[in-house]
N, C-alpha and C positions, 0 to 999 in steps of 0.2 A: 147527274151521276155518271161517272166514267165507267165505260164498259170493262169487264174483267178481261185480262190477258188470257191467252191459251194455258199458260202455266198456272195462273191463279184459279182457273176453272177446274184444272186437273187436281190442284192441291184442295179445292173446296169439295171435290167429289170424295176425297179421302175422309175429310173431316165430317161430312154430312151423309151423302147417299151411302158410303161404304163405312161409315164409322163403326157399325156393329161387327162387320165381317172382316175389317181390315185393321182399323186403328185400335180397337179394344183387344183383340188377341195379340197384336203386336206389343202393346203396353203390358199385357198379362206376361208374356214371355220375358220381356225386359226385367219386370219386377221379380217374377217367380224364380228366375235363374241368376238374378243379380249380374246382369250382363254389362251394364254401363255404370261407371263410378266417376266421382268428381275428378277432374284433372286428366282423364283419359284423352289420348290422342288416337283416333281410330281410323284406320284406313278402310274405306268402303270399296270393296273389290267389284268392279263392274265388268261383266262379260259382254253386256250388250243384250242380254235377254231380258224378258218381262220381269223376272224375279229381282235381279240385282238392280235394275232401274227403279222398281218400286222400293226396294230397300233403301236406296239413296234418298228418295222423296220422304220416306217415313223417318229416316234418321235426321233429315233436315228439320222436319216438323218437331221431332223430339227435342233437338237442340234449341229450337225457338221457344218451347214451352217448359223446358227443364228448370228445376229449382236450383241446379248447380251447374257450373260451367265445364264443358268438355270440347274438344276439338275434332274436327272431321277432315279427312282427306279423301278425295274421290279419285280413285286409281283405276286406270284401264290398262291392262297388259294386252298388247297385241302380239299373239303367238304365231302370227302369219296369216291374218285375215286377208281376203281378196279386197280390192278397193271398194267394191260395192257395200260389203259388210261393214268395212271401217267407217266410210261415209255415213251409213245409216246410224251407227253408234254416235257419231259426232252430231248428226242432225237431231237425233232424239234427245241427247244431252243438252243441246241448245234449246229445244222446245220446252224441256222440263227444268231448264235454268239450273243444271247441274254443273259445276265448275270442274270438269274432268282434267286430269293430266294423263297423257298416254306415254307408255314406255314399251319398247319393242323386245321381243325374244324370238328365238328360232325353234320353238317347241314343235310346231307342225312339221317342219322340216326333218326334225330328228325323229319323231314317232312314225312318220311315213315310211322311213327306211329301217325300222326295226322289225325283227321277227318275233319279239317277245311281248305279248300283252300291251299293245299300243295305248289302250284306254287307261290301264293302270299307270304306265309310264307317264303318259300325258298329264293325269291328275297329280302325280307326285312332283313333277317338274313344275307345274303350274303353282302349286302350294310353296315350293321352294322359292321361286321367283317372287311371288307376292310377299312372302315374309321378308325376303332380302330387301326389296324395294321399299316396303313399309318402314323397315328399320332405318333407311336412309332418310326417310322423310320425318324421323323422330317419333314414329307411332309405337304404341305398346300393344295394340290390338289390331287384328284384321277382322273385318266382318264380311260373312259370305251370305248369299241369298237362299240358302236351303230353307224350306218351309215344311209345314206340318205333313204334307202329303209325301215329301221326300223321306221323312222320318218313317212313316208307316211302311212305305215301299222297302226301304232299307232293311227293316225288321224281317219282312217276308223273304227278301232276296237273301239274307244271311242264313235263314232257316232252310230254305229250298235248295240254295246252291252253295252255301258255305258251311252247312252242318254246324251252325252255332246260333245261339240267341244273342243278339246284339244290335244296336242301332247307331244313328248319329247322335252324339252328345250335343247339348245346347252351348257348351263351351269346352275348350281343350287348352291345356298348357302345351306350348311348343316344346318339342324335345331338342330341336337343333338350334333354336334361338332363344336362350334363356331370357326370362322376364317378359316374353311375348305370349299373348293368347289369341286364340281363334274363337270368335262368337258368332252365333247364328240367331240374329234378333227376330227373324220371322219364324221361329220354331212352332208358334202356335197358329200361324196363319195358313188357311186352306188354299190349295192351288186354284180351286174353282173360283174363289173370291178374287184372286190375282187376275185370272183370265177375264172375268166379268168387268173388272176395273179397266183393264186395257181396252176391251171392246167398247165400253161405254164412252171412253175418251178418244176413240178411233185411232189408238196407237198400234203401231206395227213394229214388232222387235224381232231381231235375229234369234232363232231357237238354238241353232248349233252351226258352227262353221268348220267343223272337222272335215279335212280333205278326204278322210276314209269313208265318210258317209254320203250316201246318195239321197238321203231322205230328210235333210235338214234345210228347211225354209223358214217360214214365219212361225210365230209363237204357237199357233194353234194347229200346226200340221199334225196330222196323225200318221200312222205308218211306222215302219221301222221294225226290226225283228230282235231288238235287244231284250235282255232279261228283264230290264226294268219296265219295258213296254208290255211284256207278258204279265207281269205283276199288276201293273195298271189296269189291264184288261180283267184279270181275275177279281181285283177289288171292285171294279165296276159291276161284275156279275153279282158278287156277294151283297153289294149295297141294294140290289133290287129286292132281296128278301129281308136284309137287315140294315136300314139306313144309318144305324149307330155303330156299324161294325168298325169303322176306323177309329172312332172315339174310344171304343172298348179296347182295341189294341193299344192305343196311346196311353190310356189309364193303366194298362197292365204293366207298362214300362216303369210306372211309379209305385207299383205294388207287387214287386216280385216276392213270392213266398219262398224263403230259402228252405223252409222245412219240407218242401215238396221237390226240391232241386237235387238231381242225382249227382251233378258235378258242375263246377264252375272254375274259371280262371281269373286271377286277380294279380296284377303286376307281374305277369309271366309265370306265376305259380299256379299249378293245377291242384284242385281240391275235389275230394269226393265225400259223399254223405257218409261213407264208411269210416272216414277219419275220426268222426266223433261218435260212431256207433256204440262203442263200449264205454263212453264217458258218462 
């Protein structure tokens, strides 16, 4: 009997050891939010981190086992990585047998020289470059590696620092590229499971390559003083007393009681509970 290759062992870990914590919630999100349809050509956007690399492997497995055909493109945008990070991405993609294609941009150079919200500008520019390149490849969707934990953290960040109740959506229609959509296939996958999978397989991914940060090394690095890191720490404390706190927050996103909401915004229009008070 032939010994399994490294990639085959990694794929087997997804289907067996991590089937309950990775594969099942991944499939749950795909089905619940109707993220993949027959005939789709989906650009998997790979940053080089643990999330996007796992996303690529999950989508490869989904295509192999799908009841209908769809296509995948594995896209890496280099916003200005140093050579070490770029080579790590290439090496990891080879190990995982992900057929990546790399295209360059000058995003890091641009944001380093701006005085206005470099993180916001970087995110906006990244999204635009990804959509544009995906369209050149004939794709109708781009897939990002955001996961369950990102969703929960975004809810709290919006409440604490943005003064609104809102989160990441499982899919969005592009405003600037008609006919294209953004999907988040790992919407129901917990970050803890992703980290456990990477460690189990001895994989080391870049976490962040931003030239403005001094705290970005490998995927399990702690530290940093960002708002998201503060929220992560808060959730960790809350989970000590209530291990289901994240699940409760997630379920609340699907059960908003409008009878108890004072105000909300939809498609740019502001609404108040007083609008219907005398009806």
